[in-house]
N, C-alpha and C positions, 0 to 999 in steps of 0.2 A: 553785624560786623563779623567778619571771618577772620580768624587767625591763622597765620601761615607760619609753621615752624621751619626755621632755615638750618640746615646741615653745616656745621663748622667747616667741614672739608670742601664744600662748594664754595663758601665764602673765600676760602685761601685761594682756590683755583680762578675765582673771578677777579680777585685782586691781582694774581700772577699774569693774568691774561690782558688786564688793563695795563700792567706796567710793560709788558712785552709790546703792546700796540703803542703806547707812549714813545718807547726807546726807538722803534722803527721809523716812527713819524717824525721823530725828532733829528734823525740822520745817523745814529750810530750804526745801524745795519748797513747802510749805503757806504759808509766808510770803511767797514770790514770788507764788503764785497769787492771793493776798488783795490784793497791790499791783497786780497788774494789772487786777482786777476793779473795784478802787476808781478806778482812773484811767478805766477805760470808762464806769462810771456817772456819774462827774463831767462827762464831755463830753456825754453824753446830756442831763444836766440843764442844762447851759449851753445846749443847742439847744432846749429847751422853749419858751422865750419866743418864739423865731423862728418855730417850727411854729404856735404859738397865734395870733400875729398874722397869719400867712399864711391859716389857715383862717378867722379873722374876717373877713378882706377879702374872700375869695371868697364866704363866705356872704352878705355885704351886697352884693356885685355880683349875685349870683343873685336875691336878693329885689328889688332895686332895678329889675332889668331883666325879671322874670318876666312882666309885663303886656305889654312890647313883643315879646318873643321867645317867650312862650308855652311856653318850654321845649322848643320843637321847632326842629330845624334846617330852614331853607327846602328845598324839594324841590331846587332847582337847584343846590345846594351839591354835590350827587353828579354827577359826570360820566356821560354816558349810556353810555360803555363800560363802567362799573361795574356796570350794571343788566341788559344784554343781551350775548349773545354777539357777538363781533365777525363781521363779515360771512364772511369766508373760512373761519370755523369750521364752516360749513354745507356745505362742499364734498364731505364724504364722505356726505351725505345724498342720497337719490334726488331727482332733479328732479321738483317737482310737476307733475301733468298737470292739465289744464283739466277742470272738472266736466261742463260741457255741450257743446253743438255750436253752430254758428251760429243755429240755431233753437230755442236753449235759453232761458236765463234773460232775462227782461224786467224793467226798472227804471224806473219812472215818476218823472221828477224834477218835484217841485212848487215852484217858485220864488216865494216869498211876497213880494208887492209890493202896492201901492195907487195909486190916481189921485192923482198929484201931478207937478208939474214936476220935481223932483228925482228922484222914483221912475222918471220917464220916462227921464232920463238914466242912471240906474243900469241900466235894462233894456237900453238900447242898449250900455252900457258890457259888460254881460254877453254880449250877442249878439256884439260885436266881439272879445271875448277868449276865455273858455273855450267858449263855444258856436260859435265860427267855424271850428273843425275837426270835421267830422261823422266822422272816423276811418273812412273808407271806407263810409260810410252807416250805422255802427253808432249814431249819435246823429241825432235828427230831431225835429220838433215833433210834438206829440200829434195834430194834424191829419193830417199825413203818415202817421204809425203807423197811424192807422184806415184810412187808404186802403190801405196795404200789405196790412192784414189782410182788408179786405172786398172791394176792388176789383182787386186784383192775386192773386187766389187761385193764378193759374197760375204765379207766380213766388215764389222763396224771399223770405221777409221777410228783410230785412237790418238794419233799425233793432232795437235792443235797449234804447237809453236814450231814450225820447221824453220831451219836457220841455214844461211848459206854465207860464207864469205865472198866479199864482192872485190874483184881485182879489176883494173883495166888492162886488157891484153893486147890492144892495138899498137902498132908501131908509130913512129914519129911523124908519118905521114897522115895519120887520121886525126879528125878533130877531137877536141876535149869534150864535146858534147854530141851525142848521136842525133844528127839532123838531115841524114841522107837516106838512100835507099838500100845501103848495106845491111847485112844481118845485124840485128843487136847484139848478139853475143857470138863470141868465138867457141866453136867446138873443140872439146879436150884433146882431140886427135891431132889438133894443129898447134898444140902447145907442148914445149918440152918440159916433162916432169911436172904434169899440172897437179895442181892441188885438188884432190878428190872431192872435198866438200866445198868448194869455191865455184863460182861463176865468172867468166871472163868477159867483160863488157868490151864491145868492138870499138874502143876510143883509146886516144892516147892518155896515159895515165896523170891524174890531177887530183886534188882534194877540193878545190873551190870552185871550178870554173866548168861544171856540166856533169860531173861524175854522178852526183845524187840524182838529178833530173833523169839521167839515162838510166839509173838503176830502177827507179820508180818507173819509168815508161817500160822497161823489161817486165818489171814484177807485174805491172797491169796487164801486160799482154798474157800472163799465165793465169789471171784469175778466173776467167771464164771457164776455162777447161778444168781447173782445179779446185775451185771454190776458196779462193783466198779473200778475207773480208778487210783485212788490215795488213798495211806494209809499213814497216819501220826502218830506221837508219840509225845504227850505233856505232860509235867510234871503237877502235881496237883498244885504247887506254880507259874504257869505261868498265868497271867491275859491276856486274848486274845481279841482282836477286830475281832469279827466275821464278822462285816460289811466290813472290809479292806481284811479279808480272802476270802469274796465273790468277792471283787474286783480283787484279785489276780486270783481267778478261772475263772471269766469272761474274763480277758483281757490276761492272761498269760500261763494258764494251758489248753492245748487242750485235748479233750477226746480220749480214745482209738479208733482206733489203732495209733493214730498220737503222742504219748507221750512215745515213747522207751526210756528207760534208763534215766529217769530224776529224779532227787535227788536234794533236796534243804533244805535250813534253814540257820540259824545264821553261818557263815563260821568261822571255828577255825582251828588251826594247831598244830601239835605235832612235834617237831624238832627231837627227839629221834626215832621216828615210822616214820619219812619222809613221813607225810601224811597230808592231809586236809580233813576235814569232817565237818558236820553239828552238831552243838552242841545239847546236848540232851533236852535243854528247850523245843524245838520245831523244828521238821522237818519233812519231807515227802519224798515219792519216789513212782514211778509210779509202776503199778501191776507187770509189767515183772521183775522189780529189787527186788520187795518183793518175788515174786516166786523164783527167782534166789537165794537170800540168805537163803530163808527158805527150798527149795527143791533141788536145783541143786548142793548147796554146801552140803557135808555131815558134820557130827559132828567132824571128824578128819580134815577136811580141815578147818572148821572154828575155831577149837582149834589151828591150825597151824597160822593162820591169827590174833589171838588174842594178844593183847599187852602182851610181855613176863614178863612184872613187875608185873602187876595185871591186872584183868579184867576192862575195862572201856568202858561202854556201848556204848555212842556216838562215841568215837575213833575206837572201834571195828566194829561196824556196817559201818562206812566209810570204814573200811578196807575191809570189805566184799563186799561192792558196788564197790570199785574202782579195786577189783580182777576181775571184769567182762572184759572178752576179748575185748570188744567192747568200743567205746568211751562213756563217761558219760557225760550227759548234767547237768552240776552243775548250780543250780539257786541260786545265793547268794543273800539273803534276808536282808543282812547287809544295804544296802542304802533303805530298804523299811521294817524296823522292825515295826511290829504293834501289840508287845505284851511287857508287863513288866515280868521281872524275876530277882532275886527271890522275890515273895511277900508271906512272910510266916506268917505275923500277920494279923488278921482279921481287925483290925482298919485301918492298912495301905492299905489293898485290898480294903476296902469300900471307904476310901478316895480317892483312884485313880479312881474308879469306878465312884463316884459323879462327879468328874472333868471331866469326859467324856473320857472313853476308846477310843472313836473313834478319840479323837484329839491326839492320840500317833502318834509322827513323829520323829523317830530316824534315823539318817544317820551315821551309825558307821564307823569304819575302814573296809577298803576291806579284809583285812587280819590282824590277832592280832600281827603286826610287833612289837609294844611296848612289847609284852609278849616273843616273840620268839627271837627277835635279841639280847636282853641284855644277855639272856641265851647262845645263840651262841657264843657271844663274850667271856662269862666266860669260856665257855670249850674249847675255843681256835679256834673257827670256823672262824675267822677273820684273823687268821695269815696267 
């Protein structure tokens, strides 16, 4: 016979467990559980009216403000550093090398203006500010650029950004777009007091209905002889950083023939026209596209592609460009905007210039959804 010694503590624990088992099976635990659940449901029931009032208020507020806010947060609500990597995060990447050489990419800057006292003041303001620095000869007038190419063949060409002011010099009998066999431009000898650094297109003056395509047509006609790779259009109320334009040319714009079908600027969109295009404040295209919209498309084809509601210069140019049967390489400058627009008052222009135009650093929306989506919603596009 084997004796088993029992520990007094184990005996107490066994008795406690037996009592607990008896308690629950006798119904005491069930009664306590029901009481706790009843209390919980009671408090939830008391909170229901508060929740209902809160949801009603929120729904009313959203309905009342849907037209004002269109259910979209404004773009500027988000800080720039939430959209792009901070500058020092690129330190681990290789330093990018320039694409070309000093004899590489050329970029014609067409500054759109007209004959008026106000525009004459603007032209002088432009000469005194962003055209005042030739960056070691890298910028010059179109006239000087032609000389460097034709008369100084024994010397390296230094100018990469020739500029010209673009004025319509035709009388009222001329069309607003060059579409006949008359000369593309009017010689300075036929103009009273001509602006020496300007070209006079042989069309009636206008800003929306053919002036731009006539200029690209003229510029494309120069390219074969003078070796121009890109042609741009810029408004006279746009204050440009030439230094950052040179950066764009050096690092992102290859020379011909490696720049086929390139088109760039501040991206904008038109819902009605189902199109994306570069805004008229400043945009550019490669030579082949300038030739395409100016010569390959005829007047009737351009008319067919023009905005049905009214001629709109930048929208229409975008439609012409994207009618090309091959892919377009669109360069979105929204993340790299290096100009102010519009700057119509001289005091504001000079204040921005003194602050340092090379410090311009805009990182805008990739596409203007804040502009397009509310309108889309309004016309039922989200149904």
